[in-house]
All heavy atoms as a GROMACS GRO file, in nm:
protein
  588
    1MET      N    1   3.836  -0.126   0.266
    1MET     CA    2   3.735  -0.176   0.167
    1MET      C    3   3.601  -0.207   0.229
    1MET      O    4   3.505  -0.162   0.182
    1MET     CB    5   3.799  -0.296   0.097
    1MET     CG    6   3.714  -0.348  -0.008
    1MET     SD    7   3.710  -0.247  -0.139
    1MET     CE    8   3.632  -0.340  -0.271
    2ARG      N    9   3.609  -0.275   0.357
    2ARG     CA   10   3.479  -0.309   0.409
    2ARG      C   11   3.404  -0.188   0.458
    2ARG      O   12   3.277  -0.188   0.463
    2ARG     CB   13   3.519  -0.393   0.535
    2ARG     CG   14   3.385  -0.457   0.597
    2ARG     CD   15   3.413  -0.552   0.706
    2ARG     NE   16   3.301  -0.605   0.763
    2ARG     CZ   17   3.287  -0.683   0.866
    2ARG    NH1   18   3.396  -0.726   0.918
    2ARG    NH2   19   3.178  -0.732   0.903
    3ALA      N   20   3.477  -0.082   0.500
    3ALA     CA   21   3.393   0.041   0.543
    3ALA      C   22   3.347   0.104   0.423
    3ALA      O   23   3.224   0.153   0.462
    3ALA     CB   24   3.517   0.138   0.609
    4ARG      N   25   3.400   0.096   0.323
    4ARG     CA   26   3.330   0.162   0.194
    4ARG      C   27   3.204   0.084   0.154
    4ARG      O   28   3.110   0.141   0.129
    4ARG     CB   29   3.434   0.160   0.075
    4ARG     CG   30   3.531   0.246   0.076
    4ARG     CD   31   3.614   0.244  -0.044
    4ARG     NE   32   3.730   0.325  -0.013
    4ARG     CZ   33   3.843   0.314  -0.092
    4ARG    NH1   34   3.848   0.231  -0.203
    4ARG    NH2   35   3.952   0.386  -0.078
    5TRP      N   36   3.208  -0.047   0.166
    5TRP     CA   37   3.077  -0.127   0.143
    5TRP      C   38   2.976  -0.092   0.242
    5TRP      O   39   2.860  -0.075   0.199
    5TRP     CB   40   3.114  -0.290   0.158
    5TRP     CG   41   3.008  -0.372   0.146
    5TRP    CD1   42   2.953  -0.436   0.242
    5TRP    CD2   43   2.931  -0.406   0.037
    5TRP    NE1   44   2.841  -0.512   0.201
    5TRP    CE2   45   2.831  -0.486   0.064
    5TRP    CE3   46   2.934  -0.356  -0.106
    5TRP    CZ2   47   2.742  -0.545  -0.021
    5TRP    CZ3   48   2.846  -0.417  -0.188
    5TRP    CH2   49   2.749  -0.499  -0.154
    6ILE      N   50   3.008  -0.080   0.377
    6ILE     CA   51   2.910  -0.040   0.473
    6ILE      C   52   2.850   0.092   0.445
    6ILE      O   53   2.736   0.099   0.446
    6ILE     CB   54   2.972  -0.057   0.613
    6ILE    CG1   55   3.007  -0.192   0.644
    6ILE    CG2   56   2.870   0.005   0.712
    6ILE    CD1   57   3.084  -0.220   0.778
    7ILE      N   58   2.940   0.190   0.413
    7ILE     CA   59   2.894   0.328   0.384
    7ILE      C   60   2.806   0.320   0.266
    7ILE      O   61   2.687   0.392   0.262
    7ILE     CB   62   3.011   0.422   0.364
    7ILE    CG1   63   3.081   0.438   0.503
    7ILE    CG2   64   2.964   0.541   0.306
    7ILE    CD1   65   3.212   0.512   0.494
    8ALA      N   66   2.824   0.251   0.164
    8ALA     CA   67   2.754   0.240   0.035
    8ALA      C   68   2.611   0.181   0.068
    8ALA      O   69   2.507   0.233   0.033
    8ALA     CB   70   2.813   0.153  -0.073
    9VAL      N   71   2.613   0.080   0.149
    9VAL     CA   72   2.478   0.014   0.183
    9VAL      C   73   2.397   0.113   0.269
    9VAL      O   74   2.285   0.120   0.246
    9VAL     CB   75   2.507  -0.125   0.263
    9VAL    CG1   76   2.375  -0.167   0.322
    9VAL    CG2   77   2.572  -0.227   0.167
   10VAL      N   78   2.454   0.168   0.363
   10VAL     CA   79   2.378   0.269   0.452
   10VAL      C   80   2.326   0.384   0.355
   10VAL      O   81   2.211   0.428   0.377
   10VAL     CB   82   2.468   0.311   0.574
   10VAL    CG1   83   2.403   0.441   0.634
   10VAL    CG2   84   2.503   0.205   0.662
   11ALA      N   85   2.408   0.446   0.278
   11ALA     CA   86   2.364   0.542   0.188
   11ALA      C   87   2.249   0.495   0.089
   11ALA      O   88   2.148   0.569   0.081
   11ALA     CB   89   2.490   0.595   0.104
   12MET      N   90   2.274   0.372   0.042
   12MET     CA   91   2.150   0.333  -0.050
   12MET      C   92   2.030   0.309   0.034
   12MET      O   93   1.909   0.338  -0.014
   12MET     CB   94   2.182   0.204  -0.111
   12MET     CG   95   2.286   0.224  -0.217
   12MET     SD   96   2.326   0.070  -0.337
   12MET     CE   97   2.409  -0.023  -0.204
   13ALA      N   98   2.033   0.259   0.157
   13ALA     CA   99   1.911   0.246   0.238
   13ALA      C  100   1.848   0.372   0.277
   13ALA      O  101   1.733   0.389   0.282
   13ALA     CB  102   1.950   0.153   0.358
   14GLY      N  103   1.933   0.475   0.300
   14GLY     CA  104   1.890   0.600   0.342
   14GLY      C  105   1.809   0.667   0.223
   14GLY      O  106   1.705   0.733   0.233
   15ALA      N  107   1.868   0.647   0.099
   15ALA     CA  108   1.812   0.715  -0.025
   15ALA      C  109   1.668   0.644  -0.048
   15ALA      O  110   1.578   0.695  -0.079
   15ALA     CB  111   1.899   0.694  -0.137
   16ALA      N  112   1.664   0.506  -0.029
   16ALA     CA  113   1.546   0.433  -0.050
   16ALA      C  114   1.432   0.479   0.046
   16ALA      O  115   1.335   0.495   0.000
   16ALA     CB  116   1.566   0.283  -0.045
   17GLY      N  117   1.473   0.507   0.165
   17GLY     CA  118   1.381   0.547   0.265
   17GLY      C  119   1.323   0.684   0.237
   17GLY      O  120   1.206   0.708   0.267
   18LEU      N  121   1.406   0.772   0.178
   18LEU     CA  122   1.362   0.907   0.147
   18LEU      C  123   1.262   0.911   0.028
   18LEU      O  124   1.178   0.986  -0.002
   18LEU     CB  125   1.478   1.000   0.107
   18LEU     CG  126   1.577   1.028   0.234
   18LEU    CD1  127   1.696   1.110   0.180
   18LEU    CD2  128   1.495   1.101   0.335
   19THR      N  129   1.282   0.813  -0.067
   19THR     CA  130   1.206   0.820  -0.192
   19THR      C  131   1.072   0.730  -0.184
   19THR      O  132   0.972   0.755  -0.244
   19THR     CB  133   1.282   0.774  -0.314
   19THR    OG1  134   1.328   0.636  -0.284
   19THR    CG2  135   1.397   0.850  -0.343
   20ALA      N  136   1.073   0.627  -0.090
   20ALA     CA  137   0.962   0.551  -0.067
   20ALA      C  138   0.854   0.617  -0.002
   20ALA      O  139   0.880   0.676   0.110
   20ALA     CB  140   1.000   0.414  -0.012
   21GLU      N  141   0.730   0.602  -0.047
   21GLU     CA  142   0.616   0.688   0.022
   21GLU      C  143   0.548   0.585   0.114
   21GLU      O  144   0.503   0.468   0.073
   21GLU     CB  145   0.515   0.731  -0.089
   21GLU     CG  146   0.406   0.813  -0.021
   21GLU     CD  147   0.331   0.876  -0.136
   21GLU    OE1  148   0.331   0.847  -0.247
   21GLU    OE2  149   0.235   0.955  -0.095
   22PRO      N  150   0.539   0.611   0.245
   22PRO     CA  151   0.470   0.519   0.333
   22PRO      C  152   0.314   0.512   0.300
   22PRO      O  153   0.252   0.596   0.242
   22PRO     CB  154   0.488   0.585   0.468
   22PRO     CG  155   0.589   0.693   0.449
   22PRO     CD  156   0.599   0.732   0.316
   23LEU      N  157   0.275   0.374   0.325
   23LEU     CA  158   0.131   0.357   0.292
   23LEU      C  159   0.036   0.470   0.355
   23LEU      O  160  -0.063   0.498   0.304
   23LEU     CB  161   0.100   0.220   0.331
   23LEU     CG  162  -0.042   0.172   0.286
   23LEU    CD1  163  -0.068   0.162   0.139
   23LEU    CD2  164  -0.068   0.039   0.347
   24ALA      N  165   0.073   0.507   0.478
   24ALA     CA  166  -0.014   0.602   0.559
   24ALA      C  167  -0.028   0.728   0.490
   24ALA      O  168  -0.128   0.812   0.512
   24ALA     CB  169   0.040   0.623   0.688
   25HIS      N  170   0.043   0.770   0.389
   25HIS     CA  171   0.049   0.887   0.309
   25HIS      C  172  -0.006   0.875   0.171
   25HIS      O  173  -0.006   0.969   0.095
   25HIS     CB  174   0.179   0.972   0.309
   25HIS     CG  175   0.233   0.992   0.448
   25HIS    ND1  176   0.169   1.079   0.541
   25HIS    CD2  177   0.336   0.940   0.518
   25HIS    CE1  178   0.234   1.082   0.651
   25HIS    NE2  179   0.332   1.008   0.644
   26THR      N  180  -0.046   0.763   0.144
   26THR     CA  181  -0.108   0.730   0.001
   26THR      C  182  -0.257   0.753  -0.012
   26THR      O  183  -0.303   0.763  -0.127
   26THR     CB  184  -0.062   0.585  -0.050
   26THR    OG1  185  -0.131   0.508   0.029
   26THR    CG2  186   0.082   0.575  -0.041
   27GLY      N  187  -0.328   0.751   0.096
   27GLY     CA  188  -0.473   0.747   0.078
   27GLY      C  189  -0.529   0.606   0.084
   27GLY      O  190  -0.649   0.598   0.114
   28LEU      N  191  -0.447   0.506   0.074
   28LEU     CA  192  -0.500   0.371   0.084
   28LEU      C  193  -0.507   0.321   0.217
   28LEU      O  194  -0.575   0.230   0.251
   28LEU     CB  195  -0.401   0.282   0.012
   28LEU     CG  196  -0.396   0.290  -0.149
   28LEU    CD1  197  -0.283   0.192  -0.192
   28LEU    CD2  198  -0.529   0.251  -0.200
   29ASP      N  199  -0.454   0.393   0.316
   29ASP     CA  200  -0.465   0.355   0.457
   29ASP      C  201  -0.593   0.341   0.505
   29ASP      O  202  -0.641   0.255   0.590
   29ASP     CB  203  -0.373   0.444   0.545
   29ASP     CG  204  -0.418   0.581   0.545
   29ASP    OD1  205  -0.454   0.638   0.435
   29ASP    OD2  206  -0.402   0.655   0.649
   30LEU      N  207  -0.693   0.430   0.462
   30LEU     CA  208  -0.838   0.431   0.499
   30LEU      C  209  -0.897   0.300   0.454
   30LEU      O  210  -0.972   0.239   0.524
   30LEU     CB  211  -0.910   0.554   0.452
   30LEU     CG  212  -1.054   0.541   0.472
   30LEU    CD1  213  -1.099   0.548   0.613
   30LEU    CD2  214  -1.120   0.665   0.390
   31GLY      N  215  -0.872   0.262   0.318
   31GLY     CA  216  -0.929   0.131   0.284
   31GLY      C  217  -0.872   0.015   0.359
   31GLY      O  218  -0.951  -0.073   0.382
   32TYR      N  219  -0.747   0.020   0.388
   32TYR     CA  220  -0.692  -0.097   0.470
   32TYR      C  221  -0.745  -0.103   0.619
   32TYR      O  222  -0.778  -0.202   0.666
   32TYR     CB  223  -0.547  -0.095   0.472
   32TYR     CG  224  -0.514  -0.153   0.343
   32TYR    CD1  225  -0.442  -0.080   0.235
   32TYR    CD2  226  -0.505  -0.299   0.303
   32TYR    CE1  227  -0.407  -0.119   0.110
   32TYR    CE2  228  -0.470  -0.351   0.192
   32TYR     CZ  229  -0.419  -0.255   0.096
   32TYR     OH  230  -0.381  -0.314  -0.024
   33ARG      N  231  -0.783   0.018   0.674
   33ARG     CA  232  -0.848   0.021   0.800
   33ARG      C  233  -0.991  -0.035   0.795
   33ARG      O  234  -1.034  -0.099   0.881
   33ARG     CB  235  -0.841   0.169   0.869
   33ARG     CG  236  -0.699   0.194   0.929
   33ARG     CD  237  -0.700   0.328   1.006
   33ARG     NE  238  -0.671   0.423   0.907
   33ARG     CZ  239  -0.731   0.543   0.886
   33ARG    NH1  240  -0.838   0.576   0.963
   33ARG    NH2  241  -0.697   0.632   0.793
   34GLN      N  242  -1.062   0.004   0.696
   34GLN     CA  243  -1.191  -0.047   0.661
   34GLN      C  244  -1.197  -0.185   0.638
   34GLN      O  245  -1.282  -0.265   0.709
   34GLN     CB  246  -1.255   0.017   0.545
   34GLN     CG  247  -1.287   0.182   0.565
   34GLN     CD  248  -1.303   0.246   0.442
   34GLN    OE1  249  -1.262   0.219   0.330
   34GLN    NE2  250  -1.392   0.350   0.442
   35LEU      N  251  -1.094  -0.252   0.580
   35LEU     CA  252  -1.076  -0.393   0.553
   35LEU      C  253  -1.055  -0.455   0.685
   35LEU      O  254  -1.134  -0.552   0.713
   35LEU     CB  255  -0.963  -0.412   0.456
   35LEU     CG  256  -0.946  -0.549   0.402
   35LEU    CD1  257  -1.064  -0.601   0.337
   35LEU    CD2  258  -0.813  -0.557   0.323
   36TYR      N  259  -0.966  -0.398   0.763
   36TYR     CA  260  -0.940  -0.462   0.896
   36TYR      C  261  -1.057  -0.458   0.988
   36TYR      O  262  -1.087  -0.551   1.066
   36TYR     CB  263  -0.823  -0.370   0.964
   36TYR     CG  264  -0.796  -0.432   1.101
   36TYR    CD1  265  -0.721  -0.538   1.120
   36TYR    CD2  266  -0.844  -0.369   1.224
   36TYR    CE1  267  -0.674  -0.574   1.245
   36TYR    CE2  268  -0.812  -0.411   1.347
   36TYR     CZ  269  -0.731  -0.526   1.354
   36TYR     OH  270  -0.700  -0.578   1.484
   37ASN      N  271  -1.150  -0.362   0.962
   37ASN     CA  272  -1.268  -0.360   1.053
   37ASN      C  273  -1.391  -0.422   0.989
   37ASN      O  274  -1.507  -0.402   1.026
   37ASN     CB  275  -1.305  -0.207   1.080
   37ASN     CG  276  -1.209  -0.142   1.173
   37ASN    OD1  277  -1.159  -0.194   1.269
   37ASN    ND2  278  -1.169  -0.007   1.139
   38LEU      N  279  -1.359  -0.501   0.880
   38LEU     CA  280  -1.462  -0.588   0.806
   38LEU      C  281  -1.569  -0.505   0.747
   38LEU      O  282  -1.679  -0.539   0.727
   38LEU     CB  283  -1.534  -0.684   0.899
   38LEU     CG  284  -1.424  -0.787   0.978
   38LEU    CD1  285  -1.518  -0.870   1.075
   38LEU    CD2  286  -1.339  -0.860   0.879
   39GLN      N  287  -1.536  -0.388   0.694
   39GLN     CA  288  -1.628  -0.281   0.626
   39GLN      C  289  -1.585  -0.302   0.481
   39GLN      O  290  -1.531  -0.212   0.420
   39GLN     CB  291  -1.609  -0.146   0.684
   39GLN     CG  292  -1.630  -0.129   0.827
   39GLN     CD  293  -1.588   0.003   0.882
   39GLN    OE1  294  -1.493   0.054   0.818
   39GLN    NE2  295  -1.651   0.059   0.975
   40PHE      N  296  -1.616  -0.417   0.420
   40PHE     CA  297  -1.586  -0.446   0.293
   40PHE      C  298  -1.636  -0.358   0.187
   40PHE      O  299  -1.574  -0.326   0.086
   40PHE     CB  300  -1.619  -0.591   0.260
   40PHE     CG  301  -1.554  -0.688   0.358
   40PHE    CD1  302  -1.633  -0.773   0.431
   40PHE    CD2  303  -1.420  -0.700   0.373
   40PHE    CE1  304  -1.581  -0.863   0.527
   40PHE    CE2  305  -1.356  -0.788   0.470
   40PHE     CZ  306  -1.440  -0.872   0.542
   41HIS      N  307  -1.773  -0.319   0.201
   41HIS     CA  308  -1.827  -0.229   0.109
   41HIS      C  309  -1.759  -0.096   0.100
   41HIS      O  310  -1.728  -0.040  -0.005
   41HIS     CB  311  -1.978  -0.219   0.133
   41HIS     CG  312  -2.041  -0.125   0.033
   41HIS    ND1  313  -2.073  -0.171  -0.096
   41HIS    CD2  314  -2.093   0.004   0.052
   41HIS    CE1  315  -2.133  -0.050  -0.165
   41HIS    NE2  316  -2.147   0.039  -0.071
   42ASP      N  317  -1.729  -0.044   0.216
   42ASP     CA  318  -1.656   0.086   0.218
   42ASP      C  319  -1.514   0.077   0.172
   42ASP      O  320  -1.466   0.172   0.117
   42ASP     CB  321  -1.657   0.132   0.372
   42ASP     CG  322  -1.790   0.166   0.433
   42ASP    OD1  323  -1.882   0.189   0.354
   42ASP    OD2  324  -1.810   0.147   0.546
   43ALA      N  325  -1.450  -0.032   0.202
   43ALA     CA  326  -1.303  -0.059   0.147
   43ALA      C  327  -1.328  -0.056  -0.004
   43ALA      O  328  -1.218   0.004  -0.068
   43ALA     CB  329  -1.252  -0.180   0.195
   44HIS      N  330  -1.416  -0.134  -0.067
   44HIS     CA  331  -1.422  -0.134  -0.211
   44HIS      C  332  -1.438   0.010  -0.265
   44HIS      O  333  -1.379   0.040  -0.367
   44HIS     CB  334  -1.542  -0.219  -0.258
   44HIS     CG  335  -1.524  -0.355  -0.274
   44HIS    ND1  336  -1.416  -0.405  -0.377
   44HIS    CD2  337  -1.556  -0.464  -0.218
   44HIS    CE1  338  -1.424  -0.538  -0.369
   44HIS    NE2  339  -1.497  -0.581  -0.287
   45ALA      N  340  -1.536   0.081  -0.204
   45ALA     CA  341  -1.542   0.232  -0.245
   45ALA      C  342  -1.421   0.310  -0.238
   45ALA      O  343  -1.386   0.374  -0.331
   45ALA     CB  344  -1.654   0.294  -0.155
   46THR      N  345  -1.335   0.298  -0.132
   46THR     CA  346  -1.209   0.367  -0.120
   46THR      C  347  -1.113   0.324  -0.219
   46THR      O  348  -1.047   0.408  -0.280
   46THR     CB  349  -1.163   0.345   0.031
   46THR    OG1  350  -1.258   0.392   0.129
   46THR    CG2  351  -1.029   0.409   0.044
   47PHE      N  352  -1.114   0.196  -0.239
   47PHE     CA  353  -1.010   0.149  -0.346
   47PHE      C  354  -1.049   0.183  -0.489
   47PHE      O  355  -0.970   0.214  -0.563
   47PHE     CB  356  -0.982   0.000  -0.328
   47PHE     CG  357  -0.926  -0.046  -0.204
   47PHE    CD1  358  -0.962  -0.160  -0.129
   47PHE    CD2  359  -0.831   0.035  -0.148
   47PHE    CE1  360  -0.905  -0.192  -0.009
   47PHE    CE2  361  -0.760   0.006  -0.017
   47PHE     CZ  362  -0.807  -0.114   0.046
   48HIS      N  363  -1.172   0.191  -0.513
   48HIS     CA  364  -1.225   0.231  -0.647
   48HIS      C  365  -1.180   0.374  -0.665
   48HIS      O  366  -1.159   0.415  -0.787
   48HIS     CB  367  -1.378   0.191  -0.668
   48HIS     CG  368  -1.416   0.068  -0.699
   48HIS    ND1  369  -1.423   0.018  -0.826
   48HIS    CD2  370  -1.422  -0.055  -0.607
   48HIS    CE1  371  -1.455  -0.114  -0.824
   48HIS    NE2  372  -1.439  -0.160  -0.686
   49GLN      N  373  -1.213   0.464  -0.561
   49GLN     CA  374  -1.175   0.596  -0.569
   49GLN      C  375  -1.021   0.606  -0.602
   49GLN      O  376  -0.977   0.692  -0.674
   49GLN     CB  377  -1.206   0.671  -0.446
   49GLN     CG  378  -1.187   0.827  -0.451
   49GLN     CD  379  -1.219   0.892  -0.317
   49GLN    OE1  380  -1.263   0.830  -0.225
   49GLN    NE2  381  -1.217   1.021  -0.322
   50TRP      N  382  -0.937   0.542  -0.528
   50TRP     CA  383  -0.803   0.536  -0.546
   50TRP      C  384  -0.775   0.502  -0.688
   50TRP      O  385  -0.685   0.562  -0.761
   50TRP     CB  386  -0.727   0.443  -0.452
   50TRP     CG  387  -0.586   0.422  -0.482
   50TRP    CD1  388  -0.524   0.325  -0.554
   50TRP    CD2  389  -0.478   0.519  -0.433
   50TRP    NE1  390  -0.389   0.352  -0.564
   50TRP    CE2  391  -0.351   0.458  -0.490
   50TRP    CE3  392  -0.483   0.640  -0.359
   50TRP    CZ2  393  -0.238   0.536  -0.458
   50TRP    CZ3  394  -0.356   0.700  -0.349
   50TRP    CH2  395  -0.231   0.646  -0.402
   51ARG      N  396  -0.831   0.386  -0.749
   51ARG     CA  397  -0.811   0.344  -0.881
   51ARG      C  398  -0.842   0.459  -0.987
   51ARG      O  399  -0.772   0.458  -1.087
   51ARG     CB  400  -0.887   0.223  -0.912
   51ARG     CG  401  -0.837   0.111  -0.834
   51ARG     CD  402  -0.919  -0.020  -0.855
   51ARG     NE  403  -0.901  -0.069  -0.992
   51ARG     CZ  404  -0.969  -0.179  -1.036
   51ARG    NH1  405  -1.036  -0.245  -0.958
   51ARG    NH2  406  -0.948  -0.212  -1.154
   52SER      N  407  -0.939   0.528  -0.962
   52SER     CA  408  -0.990   0.637  -1.049
   52SER      C  409  -0.891   0.753  -1.060
   52SER      O  410  -0.856   0.815  -1.154
   52SER     CB  411  -1.127   0.690  -1.030
   52SER     OG  412  -1.140   0.750  -0.904
   53GLN      N  413  -0.823   0.772  -0.938
   53GLN     CA  414  -0.737   0.893  -0.917
   53GLN      C  415  -0.589   0.849  -0.976
   53GLN      O  416  -0.505   0.941  -1.004
   53GLN     CB  417  -0.727   0.939  -0.782
   53GLN     CG  418  -0.864   1.000  -0.735
   53GLN     CD  419  -0.859   1.033  -0.580
   53GLN    OE1  420  -0.775   0.989  -0.514
   53GLN    NE2  421  -0.966   1.107  -0.548
   54HIS      N  422  -0.564   0.711  -0.954
   54HIS     CA  423  -0.422   0.665  -0.987
   54HIS      C  424  -0.437   0.546  -1.084
   54HIS      O  425  -0.416   0.426  -1.029
   54HIS     CB  426  -0.347   0.632  -0.865
   54HIS     CG  427  -0.337   0.741  -0.757
   54HIS    ND1  428  -0.440   0.770  -0.668
   54HIS    CD2  429  -0.245   0.834  -0.761
   54HIS    CE1  430  -0.401   0.874  -0.598
   54HIS    NE2  431  -0.288   0.925  -0.641
   55PRO      N  432  -0.471   0.569  -1.206
   55PRO     CA  433  -0.512   0.434  -1.282
   55PRO      C  434  -0.392   0.345  -1.328
   55PRO      O  435  -0.414   0.238  -1.361
   55PRO     CB  436  -0.554   0.518  -1.411
   55PRO     CG  437  -0.520   0.645  -1.421
   55PRO     CD  438  -0.499   0.688  -1.279
   56HIS      N  439  -0.264   0.396  -1.301
   56HIS     CA  440  -0.157   0.326  -1.345
   56HIS      C  441  -0.077   0.268  -1.230
   56HIS      O  442   0.026   0.193  -1.238
   56HIS     CB  443  -0.048   0.414  -1.426
   56HIS     CG  444  -0.097   0.463  -1.557
   56HIS    ND1  445  -0.145   0.384  -1.671
   56HIS    CD2  446  -0.145   0.595  -1.592
   56HIS    CE1  447  -0.191   0.463  -1.751
   56HIS    NE2  448  -0.200   0.586  -1.710
   57ASP      N  449  -0.136   0.290  -1.105
   57ASP     CA  450  -0.080   0.226  -0.984
   57ASP      C  451  -0.140   0.103  -0.966
   57ASP      O  452  -0.257   0.077  -0.944
   57ASP     CB  453  -0.100   0.327  -0.878
   57ASP     CG  454  -0.024   0.294  -0.748
   57ASP    OD1  455   0.017   0.177  -0.724
   57ASP    OD2  456  -0.007   0.374  -0.655
   58PRO      N  457  -0.052  -0.008  -0.958
   58PRO     CA  458  -0.106  -0.142  -0.940
   58PRO      C  459  -0.159  -0.175  -0.793
   58PRO      O  460  -0.224  -0.277  -0.772
   58PRO     CB  461   0.023  -0.242  -0.953
   58PRO     CG  462   0.133  -0.140  -0.939
   58PRO     CD  463   0.098  -0.008  -0.970
   59LEU      N  464  -0.142  -0.080  -0.699
   59LEU     CA  465  -0.193  -0.101  -0.554
   59LEU      C  466  -0.339  -0.104  -0.559
   59LEU      O  467  -0.404  -0.152  -0.467
   59LEU     CB  468  -0.133   0.006  -0.458
   59LEU     CG  469   0.008  -0.041  -0.421
   59LEU    CD1  470   0.069   0.075  -0.325
   59LEU    CD2  471   0.026  -0.169  -0.335
   60GLY      N  472  -0.404  -0.016  -0.635
   60GLY     CA  473  -0.536  -0.008  -0.647
   60GLY      C  474  -0.605  -0.138  -0.671
   60GLY      O  475  -0.688  -0.180  -0.601
   61PRO      N  476  -0.582  -0.189  -0.798
   61PRO     CA  477  -0.652  -0.329  -0.826
   61PRO      C  478  -0.608  -0.442  -0.732
   61PRO      O  479  -0.692  -0.525  -0.697
   61PRO     CB  480  -0.599  -0.361  -0.966
   61PRO     CG  481  -0.539  -0.242  -1.018
   61PRO     CD  482  -0.502  -0.143  -0.891
   62ALA      N  483  -0.492  -0.439  -0.678
   62ALA     CA  484  -0.441  -0.540  -0.590
   62ALA      C  485  -0.515  -0.518  -0.445
   62ALA      O  486  -0.563  -0.629  -0.399
   62ALA     CB  487  -0.286  -0.523  -0.569
   63SER      N  488  -0.538  -0.398  -0.408
   63SER     CA  489  -0.597  -0.378  -0.273
   63SER      C  490  -0.747  -0.427  -0.298
   63SER      O  491  -0.819  -0.477  -0.213
   63SER     CB  492  -0.593  -0.235  -0.239
   63SER     OG  493  -0.464  -0.196  -0.239
   64ASP      N  494  -0.811  -0.387  -0.403
   64ASP     CA  495  -0.957  -0.430  -0.430
   64ASP      C  496  -0.956  -0.582  -0.433
   64ASP      O  497  -1.061  -0.629  -0.378
   64ASP     CB  498  -0.992  -0.372  -0.572
   64ASP     CG  499  -1.142  -0.348  -0.568
   64ASP    OD1  500  -1.205  -0.326  -0.474
   64ASP    OD2  501  -1.196  -0.343  -0.682
   65ALA      N  502  -0.873  -0.643  -0.504
   65ALA     CA  503  -0.880  -0.796  -0.498
   65ALA      C  504  -0.858  -0.847  -0.355
   65ALA      O  505  -0.920  -0.959  -0.324
   65ALA     CB  506  -0.757  -0.845  -0.590
   66VAL      N  507  -0.771  -0.791  -0.275
   66VAL     CA  508  -0.758  -0.839  -0.136
   66VAL      C  509  -0.886  -0.822  -0.057
   66VAL      O  510  -0.932  -0.905   0.021
   66VAL     CB  511  -0.645  -0.754  -0.068
   66VAL    CG1  512  -0.644  -0.778   0.075
   66VAL    CG2  513  -0.513  -0.798  -0.118
   67THR      N  514  -0.965  -0.711  -0.091
   67THR     CA  515  -1.105  -0.691  -0.026
   67THR      C  516  -1.199  -0.802  -0.072
   67THR      O  517  -1.262  -0.859   0.018
   67THR     CB  518  -1.161  -0.552  -0.068
   67THR    OG1  519  -1.066  -0.454  -0.037
   67THR    CG2  520  -1.287  -0.528   0.008
   68ASP      N  521  -1.195  -0.850  -0.196
   68ASP     CA  522  -1.274  -0.969  -0.230
   68ASP      C  523  -1.234  -1.082  -0.151
   68ASP      O  524  -1.320  -1.164  -0.114
   68ASP     CB  525  -1.256  -0.980  -0.385
   68ASP     CG  526  -1.323  -0.865  -0.462
   68ASP    OD1  527  -1.434  -0.819  -0.415
   68ASP    OD2  528  -1.291  -0.853  -0.596
   69LEU      N  529  -1.111  -1.102  -0.146
   69LEU     CA  530  -1.062  -1.226  -0.083
   69LEU      C  531  -1.097  -1.231   0.068
   69LEU      O  532  -1.147  -1.333   0.113
   69LEU     CB  533  -0.909  -1.234  -0.093
   69LEU     CG  534  -0.838  -1.352  -0.027
   69LEU    CD1  535  -0.877  -1.483  -0.086
   69LEU    CD2  536  -0.678  -1.342  -0.023
   70PHE      N  537  -1.082  -1.123   0.125
   70PHE     CA  538  -1.131  -1.119   0.266
   70PHE      C  539  -1.268  -1.128   0.288
   70PHE      O  540  -1.312  -1.186   0.390
   70PHE     CB  541  -1.056  -0.980   0.334
   70PHE     CG  542  -0.913  -0.999   0.374
   70PHE    CD1  543  -0.818  -1.024   0.296
   70PHE    CD2  544  -0.881  -0.999   0.509
   70PHE    CE1  545  -0.695  -1.028   0.328
   70PHE    CE2  546  -0.753  -1.002   0.560
   70PHE     CZ  547  -0.663  -1.021   0.450
   71ALA      N  548  -1.343  -1.068   0.200
   71ALA     CA  549  -1.487  -1.071   0.220
   71ALA      C  550  -1.528  -1.227   0.197
   71ALA      O  551  -1.625  -1.273   0.268
   71ALA     CB  552  -1.551  -0.983   0.108
   72GLU      N  553  -1.472  -1.309   0.111
   72GLU     CA  554  -1.497  -1.437   0.092
   72GLU      C  555  -1.468  -1.517   0.217
   72GLU      O  556  -1.535  -1.611   0.245
   72GLU     CB  557  -1.439  -1.496  -0.030
   72GLU     CG  558  -1.508  -1.456  -0.168
   72GLU     CD  559  -1.650  -1.498  -0.163
   72GLU    OE1  560  -1.676  -1.623  -0.141
   72GLU    OE2  561  -1.738  -1.421  -0.216
   73MET      N  562  -1.350  -1.486   0.267
   73MET     CA  563  -1.310  -1.567   0.380
   73MET      C  564  -1.403  -1.532   0.505
   73MET      O  565  -1.414  -1.620   0.597
   73MET     CB  566  -1.161  -1.528   0.419
   73MET     CG  567  -1.071  -1.587   0.318
   73MET     SD  568  -0.889  -1.528   0.331
   73MET     CE  569  -0.866  -1.508   0.512
   74ASP      N  570  -1.462  -1.415   0.512
   74ASP     CA  571  -1.544  -1.372   0.621
   74ASP      C  572  -1.679  -1.454   0.605
   74ASP      O  573  -1.755  -1.461   0.708
   74ASP     CB  574  -1.568  -1.221   0.620
   74ASP     CG  575  -1.647  -1.178   0.756
   74ASP    OD1  576  -1.597  -1.221   0.855
   74ASP    OD2  577  -1.734  -1.100   0.732
   75ARG      N  578  -1.719  -1.484   0.493
   75ARG     CA  579  -1.850  -1.547   0.454
   75ARG      C  580  -1.865  -1.689   0.532
   75ARG      O  581  -1.777  -1.755   0.543
   75ARG     CB  582  -1.881  -1.570   0.312
   75ARG     CG  583  -1.966  -1.445   0.260
   75ARG     CD  584  -2.007  -1.462   0.119
   75ARG     NE  585  -1.960  -1.566   0.046
   75ARG     CZ  586  -2.021  -1.632  -0.044
   75ARG    NH1  587  -2.157  -1.618  -0.059
   75ARG    NH2  588  -1.952  -1.732  -0.118
   0.00000   0.00000   0.00000
């Protein structure tokens, strides 16, 4: 019984890994690199472009909000 449980968990984890798209392949990675390098204007532009291409993806507005937060913290 325990072996079946372990096999099920491993199978689910593997399936989740196959379907989840890493951030590096979404196009948002450039914006986060710009954010890390304190290029807030460029990050905003990147995230706005993402939002226009993916209007239903919540990562666009959330990333843009993070840019505002980090820009305020940098002031």
